[in-house]
C-alpha positions in Angstrom: 0.2 -0.2 0.1 1.4 3.4 -0.7 0.0 7.0 -1.3 -0.1 8.5 -4.3 -0.5 12.5 -5.1 -1.7 14.0 -7.5 0.7 16.3 -9.7 -0.7 16.6 -12.7 -2.7 19.5 -13.5 -5.5 19.2 -15.7 -4.7 15.9 -16.6 -5.5 12.6 -17.4 -5.4 10.4 -14.4 -4.5 7.3 -16.7 -0.7 8.9 -16.9 2.1 7.6 -15.1 4.0 10.7 -15.0 1.1 12.2 -13.7 1.3 10.8 -9.8 3.8 11.0 -7.4 5.3 8.9 -7.1 5.3 8.2 -10.5 2.5 5.5 -11.5 -1.3 4.9 -12.3 -2.8 4.5 -8.7 -3.9 0.9 -8.1 -6.4 -0.9 -5.7 -3.9 -0.8 -2.7 -3.2 2.8 -2.6 -4.3 6.2 -1.2 -5.1 8.8 -3.4 -4.5 12.1 -2.8 -5.4 15.0 -5.1 -5.0 18.7 -3.0 -5.4 20.5 -6.5 -6.1 20.3 -10.1 -8.6 18.7 -12.4 -8.0 14.7 -12.9 -10.1 13.1 -15.3 -10.3 9.2 -15.2 -12.0 8.1 -18.5 -12.0 4.2 -17.4 -12.7 2.1 -14.4 -10.0 2.6 -11.2 -10.1 1.0 -8.1 -8.2 2.9 -5.1 -7.8 2.3 -1.6 -8.8 5.7 -0.5 -9.6 9.2 -2.0 -8.6 12.2 -0.6 -10.2 15.5 -2.6 -9.0 18.7 -1.5 -10.9 22.2 -1.5 -9.1 23.4 -4.8 -9.9 19.9 -6.4 -12.0 18.6 -8.8 -12.4 15.1 -10.0 -14.2 13.8 -12.9 -14.7 10.1 -12.7 -16.1 7.3 -15.0 -16.7 4.4 -12.8 -14.5 4.2 -9.7 -14.1 2.0 -6.5 -13.2 3.4 -3.6 -12.9 0.1 -0.9 -11.4 2.0 2.5 -13.4 5.7 1.9 -13.7 9.2 0.7 -12.9 12.3 2.4 -14.3 15.2 -0.1 -14.1 18.4 0.4 -13.7 19.8 -3.3 -15.6 19.0 -5.8 -16.6 15.1 -7.8 -18.4 14.4 -11.0 -19.6 11.5 -11.6 -21.3 12.2 -15.4 -22.4 9.4 -16.7 -21.2 5.6 -14.7 -20.8 5.2 -10.9 -18.8 6.1 -7.9 -18.7 2.9 -4.9 -17.9 4.1 -2.0 -17.0 1.3 0.7 -16.3 2.3 4.3 -16.0 5.7 5.3 -17.8 8.8 3.9 -17.2 12.2 4.6 -18.5 15.3 2.2 -18.2 18.8 2.8 -18.1 19.6 -1.0 -20.2 18.6 -3.7 -20.4 15.4 -5.5 -22.1 15.8 -8.8 -24.4 12.7 -10.1 -25.4 12.8 -13.7 -28.4 11.8 -15.4 -27.8 7.7 -15.5 -24.7 7.7 -13.0 -25.3 6.1 -9.7 -23.2 7.0 -6.2 -23.3 3.5 -4.3 -22.8 4.1 -0.9 -21.5 1.0 1.2 -20.6 0.1 5.3 -20.8 4.1 6.4 -23.3 5.7 8.6 -25.0 8.8 6.9 -27.4 11.3 8.1 -29.4 13.7 5.8 -26.7 16.2 5.7 -24.7 13.8 3.7 -27.2 13.7 1.0 -27.4 17.6 1.2 -24.1 18.0 -0.7 -24.9 15.8 -3.6 -26.7 17.1 -6.7 -28.4 14.4 -7.5 -29.6 14.1 -11.6 -28.9 9.9 -11.7 -29.5 8.0 -8.4 -28.0 7.4 -4.8 -28.0 4.0 -3.4 -28.0 3.2 0.4 -25.7 -0.1 -0.2 -24.7 -3.2 1.6 -23.4 -2.0 5.2 -24.8 1.3 4.9 -27.2 3.1 7.1 -29.1 6.5 6.8 -30.2 7.6 10.5 -32.8 10.4 9.9 -32.9 10.8 13.5 -36.3 11.2 13.7 -36.6 13.7 10.9 -38.5 14.0 7.5 -36.4 13.0 4.2 -38.3 14.8 1.5 -37.1 12.7 -2.1 -38.1 15.7 -4.2 -35.0 17.0 -2.5 -32.4 14.9 -2.7 -33.7 12.9 -6.1 -33.9 9.2 -7.2 -32.9 6.6 -4.3 -32.6 3.6 -2.9 -31.7 0.6 -0.5 -29.9 -2.0 -2.1 -30.0 -5.5 -0.3 -28.2 -4.6 3.1 -28.7 -1.2 3.2 -31.1 0.3 5.4 -32.9 3.9 6.3 -34.4 4.0 9.6 -35.9 6.1 12.1 -37.7 9.1 10.7 -40.3 9.6 7.9 -39.6 9.2 4.1 -42.0 12.2 1.7 -42.7 10.5 -2.0 -44.2 12.9 -4.0 -43.5 10.6 -7.1 -41.9 12.9 -8.6 -38.8 10.6 -7.7 -37.7 6.6 -8.8 -37.4 4.6 -6.1 -35.7 1.3 -5.9 -36.2 -0.1 -2.4 -34.7 -3.8 -1.9 -32.9 -3.3 1.6 -34.2 -2.6 5.2 -36.6 0.1 6.8 -36.2 0.6 10.2 -38.9 2.4 12.0 -40.6 4.1 8.9 -43.3 6.6 8.5 -43.0 6.2 4.4 -45.7 9.1 3.0 -46.4 8.1 -0.6 -48.3 10.2 -3.3 -51.8 10.9 -3.0 -52.9 9.4 -6.4 -50.4 6.5 -6.2 -49.7 6.1 -2.6 -47.6 3.4 -2.7 -44.2 2.0 -1.8 -43.2 -0.1 -5.0 -41.1 -2.8 -4.1 -38.0 -4.2 -6.3 -39.2 -7.4 -8.2 -35.7 -8.7 -8.2 -35.2 -8.9 -4.7 -36.2 -9.4 -0.4 -36.7 -6.2 1.5 -36.7 -6.5 5.1 -39.0 -4.2 7.7 -37.7 -3.5 11.6 -39.4 -2.2 14.4 -42.0 -0.9 12.5 -43.6 0.4 9.1 -46.5 3.2 8.6 -47.3 3.9 5.0 -49.6 7.0 4.6 -51.1 8.6 1.4 -49.6 12.2 -0.1 -52.0 14.1 2.4 -50.3 12.3 5.4 -53.0 9.8 6.3 -53.3 6.1 6.7 -53.4 3.9 4.9 -51.1 3.8 2.0 -50.0 1.0 0.4 -47.1 -1.2 -0.3 -46.9 -3.6 -3.1 -44.1 -6.5 -3.4 -43.6 -9.7 -5.5 -40.5 -10.5 -3.9 -40.3 -11.6 -0.1 -41.0 -9.2 2.6 -39.0 -9.9 5.8 -39.9 -8.4 9.3 -36.9 -8.4 11.5 -37.7 -8.3 15.2 -41.1 -7.3 17.2 -42.2 -5.6 13.7 -45.7 -3.6 14.2 -47.2 -2.6 10.8 -49.7 -0.2 11.1 -51.7 1.9 8.9 -50.9 -0.1 5.5 -52.6 -1.8 2.9 -50.0 -4.5 1.9 -50.5 -6.3 -1.3 -48.3 -9.6 -2.0 -48.1 -12.3 -4.1 -44.7 -13.6 -2.4 -43.7 -14.8 1.2 -43.7 -12.7 3.8 -41.5 -13.9 6.7 -40.8 -12.7 10.3 -37.4 -13.0 12.3 -36.2 -12.6 15.8 -39.6 -11.7 17.0 -43.5 -11.4 16.3 -44.7 -9.4 14.1 -48.0 -7.5 14.3 -50.4 -6.4 11.8 -52.6 -3.5 13.6 -56.2 -2.9 13.2 -56.1 -0.8 10.6 -53.6 -3.2 8.4 -54.9 -5.0 5.5 -53.4 -7.3 4.0 -53.9 -9.1 0.6 -52.5 -12.3 0.1 -52.4 -13.1 -3.7 -50.4 -15.2 -6.4 -49.3 -18.6 -6.4 -48.6 -21.7 -3.7 -47.3 -19.3 -1.3 -46.3 -19.2 2.6 -45.9 -17.0 5.5 -43.3 -17.9 7.8 -42.5 -16.8 11.4 -44.6 -15.9 14.6 -47.8 -13.6 13.4 -50.5 -11.9 15.0 -53.3 -10.2 13.0 -55.5 -7.6 14.3 -56.3 -6.8 10.9 -57.9 -8.0 7.8 -55.8 -10.3 6.0 -57.8 -11.3 2.4 -56.5 -14.5 1.1 -57.2 -15.3 -3.1 -54.6 -17.6 -3.5 -53.4 -20.6 -1.5 -51.6 -19.5 1.7 -50.1 -21.7 4.3 -49.2 -20.4 7.6 -46.1 -22.1 9.2 -44.7 -21.4 12.8 -47.3 -18.6 15.2 -50.2 -17.5 14.1 -53.3 -15.9 15.9 -56.0 -14.4 14.9 -57.5 -11.1 16.4 -59.0 -9.8 13.7 -60.2 -11.4 10.6 -59.4 -13.2 7.8 -60.9 -13.9 4.8 -60.3 -16.8 2.2 -61.8 -15.9 -1.0 -64.0 -18.0 -4.0 -60.6 -20.5 -5.2 -58.5 -20.2 -2.6 -57.1 -22.0 0.5 -55.6 -21.6 3.7 -53.8 -24.3 5.8 -52.6 -23.9 9.4 -52.1 -26.1 12.4 -52.7 -25.2 16.3 -54.4 -21.6 14.6 -55.5 -19.8 17.4 -58.2 -17.8 16.4 -59.9 -15.2 18.7 -60.7 -13.0 16.0 -63.1 -14.7 12.6 -62.5 -16.6 9.8 -64.6 -16.2 6.7 -64.9 -18.8 3.6 -66.2 -17.7 0.7 -67.8 -20.2 -1.9 -65.3 -22.6 -3.7 -62.7 -21.3 -0.9 -61.1 -24.3 1.2 -59.8 -24.0 4.6 -57.5 -26.6 6.3 -57.3 -26.3 10.5 -55.4 -29.4 11.4 -54.6 -30.2 14.7 -56.6 -28.1 17.3 -58.4 -25.4 16.8 -58.1 -22.5 20.1 -59.4 -19.6 21.1 -63.1 -17.9 21.3 -63.7 -16.4 17.7 -65.1 -18.1 14.8 -65.5 -19.7 11.4 -68.0 -18.8 9.0 -69.0 -21.1 5.6 -70.7 -19.4 3.3 -72.0 -20.5 -0.5 -71.1 -23.9 -0.9 -67.2 -23.4 1.2 -65.3 -25.9 2.8 -63.4 -26.1 6.5 -61.4 -29.2 7.3 -60.8 -28.9 11.2 -59.1 -31.5 14.0 -59.9 -30.5 17.1 -61.4 -27.7 18.1 -62.1 -25.7 21.9 -65.6 -25.3 23.1 -65.2 -21.7 23.0 -65.1 -21.5 18.9 -68.2 -21.1 16.7 -69.0 -22.9 13.1 -71.9 -21.3 10.7 -72.3 -23.5 8.5 -74.3 -20.8 6.3 -73.9 -22.5 3.1 -70.8 -25.3 3.3 -69.3 -27.8 4.1 -67.6 -28.6 7.6 -65.3 -31.5 7.7 -63.8 -33.3 10.9 -61.2 -35.3 11.1 -61.5 -35.6 14.9 -64.9 -35.5 15.5 -64.5 -37.0 19.1 -62.2 -33.8 19.9 -64.8 -31.3 18.2 -66.2 -29.4 20.9 -67.1 -26.0 19.4 -70.7 -25.1 18.2 -72.1 -25.5 15.6 -74.3 -22.4 14.2 -76.8 -22.3 11.3 -76.8 -25.9 10.2 -80.6 -26.4 9.4 -80.9 -26.5 5.3 -79.6 -28.6 2.4 -76.9 -26.6 1.6 -75.3 -27.6 4.9 -72.9 -30.4 5.6 -71.2 -32.0 8.4 -68.5 -35.0 7.2 -67.4 -37.3 9.7 -64.3 -38.0 7.9 -63.3 -40.7 10.7 -66.4 -42.5 11.3 -67.2 -45.4 8.7 -70.9 -45.0 7.2 -73.1 -47.7 8.8 -77.0 -48.4 7.8 -77.1 -48.8 11.9 -76.0 -45.4 12.7 -78.7 -42.9 13.7 -78.4 -39.2 14.3 -80.5 -37.6 16.8 -81.4 -34.2 18.1 -81.2 -33.9 21.8 -82.2 -31.3 24.3 -80.4 -28.1 24.5 -80.0 -29.1 20.8 -77.0 -31.5 20.9 -76.7 -33.4 18.1 -76.1 -37.3 18.7 -74.7 -39.7 16.9 -74.8 -43.4 17.9 -73.3 -46.0 15.8 -74.7 -49.0 16.2 -71.8 -51.8 15.8 -70.5 -50.7 19.0 -73.3 -48.5 20.4 -70.7 -45.6 20.6 -71.5 -41.7 20.9 -70.8 -38.5 18.8 -71.9 -35.4 20.2 -71.9 -32.2 18.2 -72.6 -28.8 20.0 -75.6 -26.8 17.5 -76.3 -23.5 18.4 -78.6 -23.5 22.6 -80.6 -20.7 21.0 -81.3 -22.1 17.7 -84.3 -23.5 16.2 -83.9 -26.8 15.1 -86.7 -29.3 15.9 -88.0 -29.0 12.7 -85.1 -30.1 10.4 -84.5 -33.6 9.3 -81.1 -34.6 10.3 -79.6 -38.0 8.0 -76.9 -39.7 8.1 -75.5 -41.1 4.3 -72.7 -42.2 3.2 -69.7 -39.5 1.9 -68.5 -42.4 -0.4 -64.7 -41.9 0.7 -65.1 -43.9 3.7 -66.7 -41.2 6.1 -70.3 -40.2 7.2 -72.4 -37.1 5.9 -74.9 -35.8 8.4 -77.1 -33.5 6.7 -80.1 -31.7 6.5 -83.0 -33.3 4.3 -87.6 -31.2 -1.8 -90.3 -32.2 -3.4 -92.6 -35.3 -2.4 -93.7 -38.3 -5.1 -97.3 -36.9 -6.5 -96.1 -32.6 -6.5 -97.6 -31.7 -9.7 -95.3 -29.3 -11.6 -96.2 -26.8 -14.3 -95.1 -27.4 -17.9 -96.0 -26.3 -20.9 -98.7 -29.3 -21.5 -99.8 -29.4 -18.4 -99.2 -29.8 -15.1 -96.8 -33.2 -14.4 -96.0 -35.5 -11.3 -92.7 -34.6 -10.4 -91.2 -38.3 -10.0 -92.3 -38.4 -14.1 -89.9 -35.7 -14.8 -86.3 -36.5 -16.3 -83.5 -34.7 -17.5 -84.5 -32.4 -21.1 -88.1 -31.7 -20.3 -89.7 -28.6 -20.2 -91.0 -27.3 -17.1 -92.7 -23.4 -16.7 -90.8 -21.0 -14.4 -93.3 -18.2 -11.9 -92.6 -15.7 -14.1 -94.1 -18.0 -17.1 -90.7 -18.7 -19.3 -90.0 -22.7 -20.6 -86.6 -24.1 -19.3 -85.2 -27.7 -19.5 -84.9 -29.8 -16.4 -80.4 -29.9 -16.5 -81.2 -32.8 -14.1 -83.5 -34.7 -11.3 -82.1 -35.8 -8.1 -83.9 -38.6 -5.6 -83.4 -38.7 -1.6 -84.8 -41.7 -0.1 -85.7 -41.3 3.4 -85.7 -44.1 5.8 -88.0 -43.1 8.8 -86.2 -46.3 10.8 -83.0 -44.7 10.8 -84.3 -40.9 11.3 -86.1 -38.7 14.2 -89.6 -38.7 12.1 -90.2 -34.7 13.6 -87.0 -33.7 11.7 -87.5 -36.0 8.3 -91.3 -35.4 8.2 -92.1 -33.4 4.9 -94.1 -30.2 5.7 -97.8 -29.7 4.2 -98.9 -26.4 2.9 -102.2 -26.9 2.9 -104.2 -25.4 -0.4 -104.7 -22.0 0.0 -102.3 -21.4 3.0 -100.1 -19.2 0.9 -102.6 -17.1 -1.4 -106.2 -17.5 -2.4 -105.9 -20.7 -4.5 -102.2 -21.0 -3.6 -100.9 -23.8 -3.7 -104.3 -25.1 -5.5 -103.6 -28.7 -3.8 -101.7 -29.6 -0.6 -98.1 -29.1 -1.8 -95.8 -31.7 0.4 -92.0 -30.9 0.5 -88.8 -31.1 2.9 -88.8 -28.8 5.7 -86.0 -26.6 4.0 -87.8 -26.1 0.8 -88.0 -22.7 0.0 -91.4 -20.9 -1.1 -91.3 -17.1 -2.7 -93.7 -15.3 -0.2 -93.8 -11.2 0.1 -90.2 -11.2 -1.8 -88.3 -13.5 0.3 -87.2 -17.4 0.2 -89.0 -19.0 3.1 -88.4 -22.4 3.9 -91.0 -24.2 4.4 -89.9 -25.1 8.0 -90.1 -21.4 8.7 -93.5 -21.7 7.9 -95.2 -24.1 10.4 -97.9 -22.6 12.0 -100.0 -25.7 13.3 -102.8 -25.7 10.8 -102.8 -24.5 7.8 -98.5 -25.5 7.6 -97.9 -28.1 9.2 -95.7 -31.4 9.6 -96.8 -34.6 8.8 -96.1 -38.1 9.4 -95.3 -40.3 6.6 -97.2 -43.4 6.5 -94.1 -45.5 4.4 -91.2 -46.1 6.1 -89.7 -45.6 3.4 -90.5 -42.0 1.0 -88.3 -40.4 -1.6 -87.9 -36.4 -2.2 -87.5 -34.8 -5.8 -85.3 -32.3 -6.4 -85.5 -30.3 -10.0 -82.5 -28.4 -11.0 -82.5 -26.2 -14.0 -79.3 -24.4 -15.5 -79.4 -21.5 -12.6 -81.3 -21.2 -9.5 -84.9 -20.6 -10.3 -88.3 -20.4 -9.0 -91.2 -22.9 -10.8 -94.9 -23.8 -10.3 -95.2 -26.7 -7.7 -99.0 -27.1 -7.1 -99.7 -23.7 -8.4 -97.3 -22.5 -6.1 -93.2 -20.7 -6.5 -90.9 -22.9 -5.1 -87.1 -22.6 -5.4 -85.5 -25.4 -7.9 -82.4 -27.4 -6.4 -79.2 -24.5 -6.3 -75.4 -26.9 -6.7 -74.1 -27.2 -3.7 -71.5 -29.5 -1.7 -74.6 -32.2 -0.8 -75.2 -33.2 -4.1 -73.5 -36.5 -3.6 -75.8 -37.8 -1.0 -78.5 -37.9 -3.6 -79.3 -41.8 -4.1 -78.8 -41.2 -8.1 -75.3 -39.2 -7.8 -73.8 -41.6 -10.3 -76.2 -41.0 -12.9 -75.2 -36.9 -12.5 -71.2 -37.8 -12.5 -71.6 -39.9 -15.6 -73.9 -36.6 -17.2 -71.7 -33.7 -15.7 -68.4 -35.3 -14.4 -67.4 -34.8 -10.6 -68.7 -31.0 -9.8 -70.2 -28.3 -12.5 -69.4 -24.7 -11.9 -71.8 -23.3 -8.8 -74.7 -21.7 -9.3 -75.6 -18.4 -7.9 -79.0 -18.3 -5.8 -81.2 -15.8 -6.4 -81.0 -12.1 -5.1 -83.8 -12.7 -2.4 -83.4 -12.9 1.3 -83.9 -16.3 2.4 -85.5 -17.0 5.6 -84.7 -20.2 7.7 -86.6 -20.1 10.8 -89.5 -18.9 12.3 -88.1 -16.3 14.3 -87.0 -14.4 10.8 -90.2 -14.3 9.4 -91.0 -10.4 8.0 -93.9 -9.5 9.7 -95.5 -9.2 6.5 -95.5 -12.6 5.9 -97.1 -13.9 9.0 -99.7 -11.4 8.6 -99.9 -13.1 4.9 -100.5 -16.6 6.9 -102.8 -15.3 9.2 -105.7 -13.5 6.5 -105.5 -17.2 4.5 -105.9 -19.2 7.4 -109.0 -17.0 8.5 -109.9 -17.1 5.1 -110.1 -21.0 5.0 -111.7 -21.0 8.6 -109.0 -22.5 11.0 -107.1 -20.7 13.7 -104.1 -19.0 13.0 -101.4 -20.6 15.7 -97.8 -18.6 16.9 -95.0 -20.1 14.3 -93.6 -23.0 15.6 
């Protein structure tokens, strides 16, 4: 290592005679330029650089391995200057368009950037740290700025009005990022990972939360990080190390993309939207809300859920181990959740979907809203036996008794719910387990067709029926479901009889028998028959036969047909189809599944307590017109 001093005036850096001692400096040399204007026209690598107040240095591309002390002027017109280990600038540095100043392994404060005239870009490189000291860094005054992998900006606010380019691939430590109002986002470089430590708040240009982070590469949260006031959109992994990541109450996390994992300890107090396949490793505590979109999946072992998890139709969640906490899981529109054991404080609401239990004996959670044909509980670890029975006991305990050995599984339904009229039934799930289902039209029911009324059991795929609106529609499929009264509680499997004229004058035209969950159109709502029971004009009846069959009419979409002249819903495609007697026929025609059809955009009434007053009054008027005394709905 030697010191090389410039003596060449306005000469060429690469001429040996311009240096004392003679010779062009190399990577082990300390360079001193007290005066003059040397110009380096090609690549240079040196140990250190000192530029005096009277000197100007023009560089093409230069690497300085052990620091720069500049009291004069350094011009980087179009290439790069990399400074490693030490940096002191009391002079000026010009970074031209397309050029870059790369600072590595140096500690910086905002004042270190003030004397840089930046028309190119500045990189806080590997090992470098810019400490804002609680102040504000306005990118409009700094120019294009970024952090390379291993670089850090800490302790303050960054204001980005969108006039400069940013390239964040390093680390933010306790930063508030104020973005642009019409953009309001922090865009992470797509090439490498990005790390956040302590906390990050992202704001809009007006300084108000929330701001937005868009990332398609891994984000790493290092230490105990609180993420507040942020909308995080990511199609990549999110990792936390050396502590717990907390998504604050006003944080929204949108997880998109392919099969991506979340690693580390995470507490969610905000809202997580999952629109792809996501798994969470290590620890996840949900104190806010998690939503799984149609087609998305969510996997987690031993989840602590003190918030809400909502799974939309076509979405799935697998919660193996034990579901702990006092939160709730909601299944909507044909969603599926698979759960092992569950705490008694948990609630699972089957608004429409399938609850798969892999450890039914260890499932102590309360099950809510298990009351119509769109709902199913699958006992995956219980082999089906025709001798098994299901009984609703006092307190809304659903008891499954296995005929082979008498063993009992008890499932707690909502104690405050109304399930007395729900016809629960056990059926083979076709995969080695047992389905519990809530059981449309009884045989003999006459359905309106363009050529007159026909008994429902005579209809077949391709036949034409009339809708309540007078349209002619082809039948897609007729599902059949046999109920054996010997293995079911008659109260819960018996059809509901709707007397002629019970719904309106001449509607239905004759007594109509349907399953308790079958909905009729009344006063703009779809009211399930079980919710209409009043003990007189509408009542549950015990079937005379030991076995009877419900028939389900399916069209291309959810519609209303005329059953004995009354508007009644057609079958809605859902996960319970496989419990039909002739499901194999459906598979031959359509395969295992079709795209799920949406329900009619009408409110659905499932219980008597949900009946609108207009419906109650209508039933009462019709009961009086028929000369019957109207009783309170059961």
